[in-house]
N, C-alpha and C positions, 0 to 999 in steps of 0.2 A: 158306323159306317162300314160294317162288314160286308154288306152287298151294297153297291153304289146305286143309289136312286138316280133317275133322270136330272133331278135337280142338281145333286152333287157332281154328275158327269158335266153338265152344261156349266157350272161353275168352275170345276178344274180346267175345262176347255178355255174359258175366258181367261183364267189366270195364266195359261199358257200362251194365248193369243197376245197378251199385254207385252211379251218380251220376244215375240216373233222376228224382230228387227235386231236383236241382241247377239253379239256373237258367242257368247257364254252364258246363257239364260238361266242354267239349271239352279244356282244358288238362290237367284231371286225367286223363281218358280217354287222351290221347295220351301222358302221362308213364307212365301205368301200362302201357300197350302197348310202349312204347319199353323200359321196364324190364324187361317180361317176354320180349320177343323181340329186342331190341337195335336194331331199326330199324322204320320203317313204311312198308312198300311201298304202290303205289297200290291194290292189290287189298284190303287191310285198310282204307284210307281208304274207300273203296267201300262196305266192310261197315260200318264206323263211321257212314257217311252213312245207309245204310238204317236202321239201328238208332236213330238220334237224329234224323233230319230235317235234319241239318246239311248243306249242300251239299258236295260234294266239292270245287269250287274253294276254298270257304272252308277246310276242312280242309287242302288242299293248301297253302294260303297261309300258314296257321299252321306247317305242319311246315317248309316251305321258309324261313320267316323266323326261326325259332328255331334257333341253332347246336347246341342239346343235342338236336334232333331229327334223324333220318338216314332218307333213303330207301333207303340200301344198307346192308347188314351191316357192322359194325365189326369189327375185329381183337380178338383177346383182350387186347392191350395197346393202349389208345388214348393216343397221346402227343400231349398238348395243348401246344403251344409258345406261350407268351404273346407276342403282338407289340404290346402296348400301348405307350404313349410310353416309360415308365422302362425297361422290357425291351428295346425296340427300341434305345434309346441306348446300352444296355450290352452290345450284339451279339447280341441274339435272333435276328435274320435268319440270321447266320452258324450258329446253333445249329440252326435248322430246315433249313439247307442241308445240314448235316452229316448230321442223321438222315435226309433225303431221299437225299443220296449213299450212305450205307451201306445203307440199306434198299431203294433202287432204287425210291422212289415219290415222288410230290409230295404236298403237303398236300391232303387230302381223300380220298386214296387209301388202299387196303389192300394189304398184300403177298399174293400168290398162296397162300402157306401159311396165310392167314387169323390170323397171329400179331399183325400191327402195323397200325395206323392212324395216319397224322399228321394232326392238326388244327391249324391256325393260328388262334389264338384272339386276341380284341382286348383283354381286360384280364380277369386273373383275381383282381385285387385283392391281389397280392402285390408291389407296386412296390417295398417295402423291402428285397426279397431277389432283386431282379433281376439278370439274367434268370432267369425261372422257368418250370419245365415241370411240367405235371401228368400223371401217368401213372396212369389209373384212380382218381383222386381224391386220390393221394399227390402233394404237391408237393415238387419237388426245387428247392431254392434255389441261385442264384447259379451256374448251369450254364455251364460253359465249354466251347468247342468240343471240347478235348482229352478232355473227359470222356464224351462221347456215345458212343463205342465200348465203354466200359466199362459204361455204363447199358444198351446194347443187348445186350450179351454177358450181363449179369446177368438181364435180362428172358428171354432164350432159354434160359438155364439153368432159370429158373422155370417157364417154358412147357413145356420136356421132361420136367421133374419131376412135372407134374401131368396 
């Protein structure tokens, strides 16, 4: 989406129009755009600004404040490793490190093939099953370092099958 095509501009305008009667539409617009395209680059933020009258700086501030919004495309599989206190104490940092080692990327990055993104999360509310990893919304409980290679292989197999 580096250069917005006519269809993308039309779709983003439609999303903005859905919330024209809302007092504070920004979060709803950004959520819909993120869901539609997977990320919200500056060019899209500028279009939203033109359509809503909300400044680009305010939009950018919201996009960069909330971890569920992204300025860059994410992989097919978004591996969210919880680093909240309970998960961290039970070895979550080592789990993140293993994902990083095998995939060759750091948290916040995406593999060159576009298959994986690693996100370091603060707390996903799964303290009782720590350390927890969320992959595209599916929560993996009590993930140990030695389970990471198998998880990655299963996801690669799924990615190749689709």
